[in-house]
N, C-alpha and C positions, 0 to 999 in steps of 0.2 A: 135304772141304777143312778144314784145321786152323782152329780158331777164332782170331779176332784177339785178341792179348794185350791186356788192359786198359791196359797201359802204353804201347801203341803207338797213335799217332793213326791215324784212318782213312786208307786209302791212296787218294788221288784218282786215282792212276795206274791202279788196278784198274778204275776206271770208264771209263778211256779206251783200254783195250787192244783192244777190239773182239773179234776171234776169236783165241783162244789155245787150242790143243787138241793132244792126242796122238790119233792115229787109233784106237788101241786103248785109250786111257786118257783119257777126256774127263770131267773132273770137272764137277760142277754149279757154274756160276759164282755168285758172290754176287749178290743181287738188284740191287745198285747197279751191276753191270757190264753189265746188259742195255741195249741201245740202240746207237745209232750211235757209232763211235769218235770221240773228241775228238782233234784234231790239235794236238800240243804245239808250242809255239814254239821257235825256235832257242836253243840254248845253255843250257838248264836242266839240272839234275841233273849238272852236271860232265862232260857228254859233248859232243863236237862233233857237229853235225848234218852231213848229207851235203854233199859238194861241190856247189856252186851253191845248196844250201840255206843254207850258212853265208855269207850275203851281208852281212857286217858284224857289228857288235856285236849280241848277242842282244837279243830283244825284252824286256829287263828295264828298258827306259826308263820314265820317269814317264809315266803315261797321263792324258790330259786328256779331259774329256767334251764339249768343244765340237765343233761342226760348223762350221768356218770358212766364210767367204764363198766360195761356189762350190765348196766341197770335198766336198759331199755328206755323208752320214752316216758317221761314223767306225765302222769294223768293222761295216758293215751297219747294222742297226737297233738294235744293242745298244751302249749307251755304257758306259764302263768306269772312270771315275775322276774324282775331285774336281778342280775347277778350272773356269775359265770363260774362254773366248774366244768365247762363243756369239754368233754373228752371224746366219747364215742356214743353212737346210737341215736343221735337226734334225728328227727325227721328232716329230710333234705340235706343230710350231711354225708352223702356218698362220694363226693369228689375226692380223688386220691391226692396225696401229696406229690410234690414235684418228682420225688425219687422213690422208687419201690425198693423194698428190702430183698436182697437176693437170697434164694433158698440154697444155702451152701451145704449144710450138713444134714438137713432133714431128708429122710428117705420116704418115698411115697407109700411104703408099707406101714407107716405109723398107724397105730390103733386110734390115736386121738387126732381128729381134725381132717382125716383123709376124706376128700369129697368124692363120693361114689354114688351108686344107685341107692344104697341104703340112706344116704343123706337126703337125696331127693324124695324118697318115700317119707322120711321124717318131716320134711317141709310140707308135704301133702297132708299128712295127718294133723299137723299143727294149724295150718291156715287154709287148706283146701287145694283142689287140683289146679286152681289158677294162681298158685303161689308165686310164680315168676312175675305175672302181671301185677300182683299186689305189692311185691317188693319194688318193682319199678315205679309204681304209683307212689309208694311211701317215700321214695327218694327223689321224686320229681322236683325240679327247680324251675321257677317262673320268672326270674330276673335275667335279662339279657345284659351281659357286661360289655362295655366298650373299653378298648385299650386306653389307659390313661396317658395324658401328655405330660411332659416334664413340668409344665406350669401348674399341674394339679397335684404335685407331690407335697402339698401343704398340709400341716396338721389341722384337722377341722376344729380343734379346740379354739382357734383364734378367730373363727368365723362368727360375726355377730348373729345372734339368734333371736327368735321371736316365737310367740305362740305358747301353749301350755308347757310348763316346766322348762322354758327356754330351749326347746328342742330344735328350733329352726324349722318347725313344721307349721304350716298354716292349715287349720282345721277346715277352712272353707273349700279347699281344693281336694277333690276326691283322690287325685293321683299324686298329691304332694308327697305322700309317704314313700311311694316307690321311687320318686325323683330323688328325694333326700337319701333314701337307702342306697341308690345307685351312686350318688355323689360320694357318700361315705365310703362305699366299697371300692370305688375307683381310686380314691385317695389312699386308702389302706393298702391296696394292691401295689400302687406306686411306691409307697413307703417300704413295703415288704421286699420289692425287687432290689432296692438299694441295700437293705439290711442283708439280704441273701448274698449279694456281691461282697459285702464286708465280711460276712461269716465264712465264705469260701476262700477269701484272699487275705488281704492285709490286716483285717480287723478294724476296729474303730477307736477313736479317742475316748469314747464313752463306753461303759460296759454294755456288752451285747444284750444282757438280760434286761437292762433298763430300756433299751430301744424296743425290745420285744414287748415289754410291759406297757410302754407308751402306745404301741400299736393296739394292744388289747383295750387300753383306756379310750383310745380314739374310736375304735369300733363300738365300744359300749356307750360312748356318748350318744350315739343314735340308737343302738340296740336296746339298751335299758329303757330309754324313753319310749320307744315303740311298744315295749312290753306293757308299760303303764297305760299308754293310749289304747292298746288292744284290749286290755283287761277292763278298764274303767270308763273310757271316754269316747272311743271312735264311733262315728255314725255308721249306719248300715253299709253304705257304699265303701267306706274305709275298712270295715270289717272284712270285706272281700279281698282287699289289697294287702293289708298289713301282714297276714300270715306268710305270704310269699316273700315279702321283704325280710321278715324275721328269719325264715328258713335259710335264705341265702346268706344273711349276715352270720348266722350260727354256723353254717357250713364253712364259711371262710375262717371263722375262729378255729374250727377243728383243723382246718388245713394248716393254720399257723402252728397250733400246739402240737401237731403230730408230723411236722415236717422233719425228715431225718437230717437234712443239711443243717437246719437250725439247731437241732439237738446236738449234733456233732460240734457245731461252733460253740455252743454254750459249754459243752463239756471240755473242749479244748481251752476255752478261756478260764474255766474254773480251775483247771490244772496249772495253767501258766501264769495267771494273774491273781491267785488266791490272796496274796498279801495286800493287794490294793482294793479288793472288793469290800464293801461294807458288810457287817453281819447280816443285814437283811438281804443284800444282793447274793450272799453266799447261800442263804436259805432258799431264796427264789430260784437260783441256778440249779441247786440240787433237786428241788421239786420238779422243775421243768424237765430235767433229764429223766427222773424217775417216771414222770407221766408218759414220756415217749417209750421208754423201755418196757413199761407195763402195758402198753397198748397193743392192739391187734396188728398195727403197722410194723411192729418189731418182731412179729411172729413169722415162721416159715409160711410160704405162700399158700399151702393147702389149708393150714389152720386159719390163716388170715381170711381166706375165702369163706369158710364155714362160719367164722365169728361174725363177719360182716353181713352174712345172711341171717343169722339168728338175732342180731340186734334189732333190725327193723321188724322182724317177726314178733319179737317181744312187744314192740310198739303196737303192732296190729292187734295182738291179743289183748293188750291193755285197753286199747280203744273199744274193743268189743265188750269187755268187762264193764267199763264205765258207761257205755251206751245202754247196756241192759239195765243198769241202775237208773239212768235218767228216763228210760222208757217204761219203767215199772208203773203199771197203771191199775193195780188192784185197789178196790174201794171198800169202805165200810158204811153201811146204812143203819140208821138208828133214829128214834123219836127226836124231834127237833128240840124238845125241852131239855134234853140231856146236854145240849150245847151250853147251858148255863153253868155246867160244872167245869168247863174249860177255863184255863187261865185268862186273865183280863186281856192280854195281848192277842190271844187267839180269837176271843170273842169280838174284839175290835176289828180284826181282819175280816171275820165272817160278816159282820154288819156292813162293813164297807163294801164287800163284794156283793152282798145281797141288796144293796141300796138302802139300808136302814141307817137312821141317825144313831150317834153314840148314845148308849143307854136305852135305846128303844128295844122292847122285848122281841124275842124271836116268835114267829108264827106258831100257834098251838096246833096240836093234833095232826101234824104232818111229819113225814120222814125226811131226814137230811142225809145226803151222801157226801162223804169226804174221802180224799185220797189217803192211802196208807203210806204217806211219805214221812221223812224225818220230822218236819215241822209239826204236823198234826199228831203223829204218833207220840212225839215228845210230850205234848200237853195232855193228850188223851190218856196215856198210860200213867201219868202222874196224878191226874185229878178225877177221872171218871170212876165212880164207886161200883160199877156193875162188872163183875169178874168175867162174864161170858163175852161182853163187848170188848173188854181189855184183851182177852185171849184172841178174839178174832182180829183185832187191830195188830197185835204183836205177830201172829202167825202170817198174816198177809204182808206185814211190813218186811219180814225177813225172807219171804219166799221168792227168791230169784233163782230157781233151779237151773236155768240155762247157764248160769255162771259157774256151776260146779265143774263142768268139763273144761271150761276156759281156764279156771284157776289151776286145775291140775296140770294143764298144758304150760301155763306160765311158770309154775314151780319146777316142772321138768326142764323147761328151756333155760331157766336160771341155773339149774344144776349143770347142764351141759356147758353153758358159758363159763361157769366157774372152773370146770375142768380144762377148758381151752385156755383160760388165763393162768393155769398152773396152780389152782387151789383145790383143796379137797372138797370144800363145800361153798355154797353161795354166801353163807354167813362169814366165812373167812375172807371172801372178796369184799363184802360190804363193810367189814370192820377193819380194813387196811388203815393204818395210822390213826386208829381211834384211841380214846382215853383208856378204854379197856383193852387188854392185850389180845383178846380174841373171843371166839364163841364159848370156849370152856370157862373163861373167867366170867363172862356175861351170865351163862346158865348157872354157874356156882353162886354168884351173887343173888340172882333172882330166886333160886330155890332156897337159899338160906333165909331170905326175906319172907318167902312164902311160909316156911316152917314156923317163923316167929309170928306172922300175921294170922295164920289160919285159926288158932284157938279163939282169938279176939273176934275175928269175922264170924266165926260159927256162933259165938255167944250173942252177937248182935243180930244174926238171923233168927235166933230163938226169940229175941224180943219182938221182932217183926211177926213171928208166928203167934205170939200172944195177942198182938193187935189184930191179926186176922181172925183168931178164934173169937175175940170179943165182938168183932164186927160182923162176921159171916156165920160163925158157928160151924159145926161139923169139922171137916178136914182142914187142919191149919197149916198144911205143907205150903211153903212159899214156892210159887212157880215163877218162871221167867217174867210173865206178865204182871206178877204181883209186886216185884221188888221195888220199882220206882214209886208205885202208889203208896205202899206201906212205909217206905223210907220217908216220903214227904209227910205222911200222916204222923209218923212217930216223931220226926224232928219238930214239926209244928206243935205237937202236944207237949213234948218234953221241954222245949225251949220257950214256949209261950211267945213265940216270935211271929208277928204278922208281916210276911214278906212284902205284901202290898203297901203297908205303911212304911217299910224301909225305903221303897222306891221314892217316896215323897221327899226324901232328904238328898236325893241325887238327881236333880234336874241336870240336863246335859251340860249346860254352861258351867255349873258349879263343879261337875265332875272333871271337865277339861281344866278349869282353874286349879283343881286339886292336884292333878298329875303334874301340871306345870310347877306348882308350888313345891311339891316333894322333890322334883328333879332339880329345881334351883337350889334348894337347901342342901341337898346331898352332894351335888356335883359342881357347885360354884359357878353356875352359869346364869344368864338372864334369858328368859324365853318371852319374846315380844310378839304380839299379834300384828302381823303385817298384811292382813287380808285385803284391806283397802288398796294398798300399793300393788298387791298382786293382781287385783282387778284392773287397775290402771295399766299395768305392764302386760296384760293378756296372759297372765300366769295361772289363771284359775279356770277350771273346765266346767264347774257347776256352781250355781248360786249358794249351795249349802256348804261348799268347801271352805275350810279355814286354813290360812297359811301362818305358821309360827316360825319365827326366826330365832335360832339358838345362838347366843352371843357369849363370848368369854367376858370376864371382868375387865379385860383391856379393850372391850367393845369390838373385838374381832368376830366377824361372822363365821360361825362354824358350820352351819347348815340350816336347811329349811325342812320342816315337818308339815306335810299337807294332811289335814284331817278330813277325810271323805267318809262321814259317819252314818249317813242315812241311806236307806234302801231307795232304789229308783229303778225304773224300767231298764232292763238290759244289764243291770249291774249284778255281779255274782253275789251270792248270799253269805259266803264265808268271810270271816275276818282274817286279815293278813297284812303283811308289810311288804312293800315293793320298793326297790331301789330305782331311782331315776338318774342320780349321779353319785359318784363315790368321792369321799374326801381323802386325799393323800397329797404328799409333797411332790407336785408335778415338776418334772425336769425342765430346766431352762425357761421357767415362766417368770415374768416380772411380778413383783409383789402386789398384784391386784387382789383385793380382798374377795371378790366374787369368783375368782378363778379356782378356788380351792375349797369350795363349800359343798357339803353333801346335800342331796335332795332326795327325800324319802317320803313315801306315801303310806299313811295308816288308813286302811279301808275296813269299815265294818258295815253292817246292814241293820242298824238299830231302827226300830219302828218309830216314825215321827208321830207327833200328836195328830189325832184325827179331827181336831177342832180348830177353827180359824183362830189364829193367834194363841193357840194352846202351847203348853210347855211339854217337851218330851222328857219323860222321867225314865231313868235307867234303873233296872234291877241291880242288885249287888253283883250278880253274875255278869251283867253288862259292864259294870265298873271294873271287875276283875279282868275281863277281856281287854278293856281300854288300857289298863296298866300293863298287861302282858305285852300287847303290841307296842306300847310306848317304850318298853324295855328293848325291843328290837330296834326301834328308831334311834334310841340313845346309843346303842352299840354301833350304829352307822355314823352318827353325827360326832361322837366323841372319840372315834378311832383316830390314832395318830401314827400313821405308817408312811414310809418312803414310797412304797410301790402301790400301784393300783391293785395288783393281784392279792395283796394282803389286807386290803381295806375292809373294815366293817365285818358284819356277819355274813355278807354275801361274797366274800373273797373267793378267789379261784380254788384255794385249798381249805376252805372252811370245813369244819368237821361237824357232822350232823349231831353227834352226841355232846357237843359243846355249845352249839348255837342256841339251844333253848335255855341255857342257864341264865343269861341276863334277863330274859323275859319272865321266867318263873320267879326270879329274884324280885322283880318289880311287883309281882302279884302279892308277895308277902306284905308289902306296905299297904295294899288295898284291904287287908284284913285287920291290921293293928288298930285298936280303938284310939290310941294316942295320935295316930296319923289321921284317921278319919275325922276325929274331933276338930282338926285344924281347918276343915273346909266344908264338911257336910252341913247343909242348910235347907230348911223346909221351903219348898217352892212357893208357898203362899205367905206364911207368917214370917219367913226369913229367920226363924229361930233355929238354934242348933239342936241336934237330937239329945235326948236324955242319955246320960252315961250308961244306964242299964241297957238301953237299946243297942248301943255299940258293943258292950261286953257280951250281951246275948248273941249278937251277930258273930262276934269272934268265936264264941263257944260253938256255934253251929257248924263252924268249919270242920271240927273234929268229931261232930256228932255222927256216929256210924261210919266214920272215915275208914275204919279197918275194912269194911265191905268194899268200899270204892278202891282202896289201895290193893286189896287182894285180887280184885278183878283185873286191875291194871297189870299187876304182877303176872297173873295167869296168861294174859295176852302177850306179855313179853316172853314168857316161856314158850307159848305156842309159836310165836314168830321164829324163835330159835329152832324149834322142832321142824317147822316147815322148811327152813333154810339150812339145816345142819344134817338131817338124816333122811332127806326125801327119797333118795334112791333105794334105801333099805327098808322103807315102809311097805308093809304088806296090806292088801285089801281083801276083804271078804267078797265073795262073788256077788256082783250087783251093787256093791257099795261104793261110796266115794272116799278116796284116800284122804282128802283134806278134812272131810267130816269126821272120819274115824279118829284122826289125830286130834282134832278139836275136842271130841268127846273124851278121849283118853286124858288129855291135859286138864280139862275142867273137872272131870270126875275126881282127879287127885288134888287139884289146887283151888277149887272153889266150892263152897258149901251149899250150892243150889244145884239140884239135878237138872241137866239139860233135857228138854222135851223133844220127842220126835215131831217133826212138822208134817202133818198129813198133806198139806198143800204142795210140799216140795221145797227144797232149799234148806239152807242153814245159815247161821250168822256170817260165816266166812264168805258167803256169796255177795255181801255188800260191805266188806271191810276194806274201805278204800286205802287205808294205810298199807295194805299188802301190795297195792299197785304203785304207790308213791315211792319214787326212787330214793327219797330222803330217809324213809323209815323201814323199808323192806330189809330185813336182816339186822336192823338196829332199833327195833321198837323199844328196847330197854332204855332208850334216851329219856323217856318221860320219868322213869323211876330214878335214873341217874341224876336228873335235874332236881328232883325232890331231895335226894340225899345231899347233894352238894350245896344247894341253897339253904337247907336246914343248918348245915355246918357253918356256912358263911354268916347266916343270921345270928346264930348263937354266939359266934365269936365276935361280931362287930356291931350288931344292931339290937340285940335283945334288950339291953339296958336302956338305950337311947336310940330309937329308930331314925331320928333325924339328925344324928350327930355328923357334923360336916367333916370332921377328921376321918371318921370311918368311911364316909362317902368318898373322900379323896383317895384313901388307900384302895378301896374297891375299884374306883374308876381307873387308877393307874395300873392296877394288877390285871384287871379283866377287860374293861371296855377299851382302854387306849391301845391295847395290842392288836385289836381287830382279829384277823385270822392268821397273823404272822407267826406266832410262837407255838410251841408244843403245849397244848392245854394241860396235859398231865403235869408238866413242869410248872406252869403258871399256878395251878391249884395247889401243888405241893409247896410252892413258895409262899402262898397266901395262908394255907391251912396246916401245913405239915404233912408228914407221911401218912397220916390216917384220914386224909381228905375223902376217902371213899367209905369211911365207916358209916353204916346206916343207923347207928345208935340214936343220934339226936332226932332223926326223923321218926323212927319207930317209937321212941319214948314219947314224942309229941302225940302219937296216935294211941298211946296207952298200952303199948306192947313191950 
């Protein structure tokens, strides 16, 4: 195998390929590639993932570390990103508050929550006979706390810091993370002891809610930074230490937020000092009280016990579901010359892995074996012209039959939890305080959209059938494994657009300059490259990272955006945004400009150039991802709130159906020819693209868009069905309840018939959105974001996409409020009562 060029960052993808071989030429893989294949998320690296895998916008959303009430542990036991809406259910969060709730009126004969032999049998069925040991393991904590001394009751904000992201962490010392974690924890415990005294007795000169908010901010000064290090940076020895520190910090956060004495103190203050609290303090106080009253700690003791057993159980099941996806090891073998049909990016990775130079032909007359994972299935199903090979790849890609039983257990456990929390369904629980009023409004909206979309989607499928008839002859029925191939073929033929040529106008430096320029024009800021200073300050963790400083026109630093764009060994493949520090008006802080700035990381896994000194070119899909994530970053940096809890899109009470709107809004600028024309430049000639190329590119967005929108809508309906009527669903003998619901929904709402998989499994066995606590029960978020951003675009940006006054109005109405205000009222104030009308979006799709 050819050595890695010093100029090329490590390829994380090589670690994730699994088995890649030629039967007569099998190179020794790099040591980092050994082990189970990692399943890439949808939409990364500029390629579309397979049909039914592409269930909405890619997983490049902002990731939050919370495990919300009743939602179980996000992505199994591994949390992934800064932010906090920590309520219940997180791993390592089983410490009880100082005071238990007395069981006053509840009788042990209650039908809901009574812990008896039947409950123990339920736990055995869910996670096995050793369920007690598993729950103990799930809640194990590994940080030993020392009682704080009075001299340590200092807010850690004022401690000088060093190391990546100013975390006060030296990456050289393997145990430095646990040391810093313990220091932070001890200071917060001391701080909390004082606040508890005030809450129980005389009160404080400052609002109790602000003191509590400051404790959370203090805690997250370390916690959020640790999340970033754990996800993107930590060395192997630190990887073993960080999760324990994170678990203990999160457990302490839960103890704060669910402490009954604190909740009583906040409620007493809200009732007695309402006139002197600011509007934001009133909102924060009420939300704090509601969080406690809606938690298991406010339940009678028998229901509390069952709830606090089911929450980690849900985490265990989620971990098993995700592990089965990661360990999925089915492969497809085919003649090596077929590799030339794969997209350029896939060919480059294969050549690199096989030790071939860029452009060097693949060996002839041999068989090649590839894993049926997201990355290769994406390229394979889109470009390989042999239908039997596409069929084999698709069926093996979705065949994770062992997840059928696990998913059914997850959905049943969620239903049980919803009942314990006093809701009829899990969808009711998931949609508390959402933009939509509840599951009925969500399903009504989705079904009305489906009714309007379906005829257009059906007519577009007929066009694909014509292409198939001309290409293959015989049966022209479009199958699951045909959709992506003929979509790609039809779009390319009808638009005359060469997507490889499009890449040449988006070298990565030009793309970054473009998103900076658009943000500066719209939002009245300056975005300055401070990477050199970042290296000097020890604030950069990899040579490829770029640090941008967002500054106001008054030269005030608002925040830093760290761009970690290239794949490398050990780095996750999905695109996401991670908070390291929040921007808010910190209490009793001197006006030091660096004390109030946001720090947020934009991470992608774009493929670097394989040639020494080469230029990395982004596909337009990559560009869209970059703009999407930058929208999340701006939501953090331009947030203007008094409290930490309401800051940015990662606020304690941020709503999942609102958080995607700023990101999807930024995507629209990445499609407009007038915007692209301001920065797109050929990587060699430095010439701008022809106007026709940009208009054709914009037109391709809506080419066959009804098919994509209909698919997304069908998955939104499926999500509601899974989480609204699960207990009442009936199953045929020997069948899977989840698969039967899936087929019923898609038979009605999608014009491509689902095929039986003889290998076993079905698409829902690898639908990670179902396990993600942000989207389970609220997958409609993606459709809602499309509707709202279409309305905002038509009202403010359609005539002039870079109008500064329109940008100012949007910034003040949406971005500046962080997660403080009711998003329904924000959108109504910006757009009027019809802000949820889908007309603009559907008309743009030709419906």
